[in-house]
Structure formats: C-alpha cells, structure tokens
N, C-alpha and C positions, 0 to 999 in steps of 0.2 A: 504494500500500500504506500502511496506517495505521501511523504511528510514534508510540508513546506518549511519546517524549522530545522531540518536535519543538517543543513550546511551553514548555519549561522556562525560557527566558529571558523569556517574556512576563509582564507584570505588569498588575494590574487598574487601570484609569484611569476617571475620571469628569470630564467637562468642566464647569467652573464656569459657563460661559456658556450653552451650549445643552442641557446635561444628558445628552449622549451617554455611555454606559457600555460598556466592553468591554476586551478584552485587547489590548495593544500591545507591540511590541518597543521597549524603552527605548534611548535614546541616551546614552552616557556624556558627561560625568562627572556630570550632574545627574539622570539617569534620567527626563528629561522626554520627551514625545512630542507631536506635533501632533495635534489633534483631526481626524478624518477628515470631520466635518460642517462645522465653521466655521474650522478652522485655528488655534485658540487652543492655546498650549502648556499641557499638562497635566502635573501631577506625579502619581506613583503613589499609590494609596490605601495606607494602612498596614495591617499585619496586624490591628490592633485594629478598624479600620473594616470589614474584610472578614469575618473569622471569629472574632475575639476575643470580641465581645459574644455571639455565638451560643453559643460554647463555655462562656462564663461562665454564661449563663442555663440552658443544659442541665445543667451541673454543679450549679447551685443546685436545680433541679427534682429531679435524681437524689438529692441529699443530703436533700431534704425527704421524698421517697418512702421512702428507707431509714430515716429518723428515725421516720416514722409507722409503718412496717412493724415496726420493732423495739419502740418504746415503746407502740404501739397495741394490742399483744396482752396487756396486763396485766403486762408486765415492769416492775418498779419498781426505781428506783435505791437507795432506802433501805428495804430489808426487814430 
C-alpha cells in the first residue's frame, strides 16, 4: 500500500564523482550518505540548489507579467 509519508526523511543527493542523483536516507550527524554507484560519501543538496532558483525565476516571471498587464493597458502613474 502506498504511504505518502514514507520518504519524509529522504533528502536529494548528487554524487560529485560519478554524477548519480537521487533521494537517500541520511545518516546522522552529518547527513551524508554513500553513493549507490561508486560508494563516495555525498552531502545533501541545499534547498536553494533544488527548488530555490526555480521559485525565484517563477516569481520574477509572474511579477513581470503582472507589471505588463497593469501598466500595458494605458494606466499611467502620473495623470
């Protein structure tokens, strides 16, 4: 049976040696995990590496669209 909470402890990893990417269960205290391909110890990727840049770019695009939608209809600041 599918459990939506089974992977809450998993973190995204990327091996600097072989390039393997995936989710692994971290081991305390350093949150490192061995690469399943080559055995190199990997540290988890940060939030900014995984979703931060995507959310930043998406918010800039939404802000630009809203700016053009408001000011592109002939609304002027100094009337």
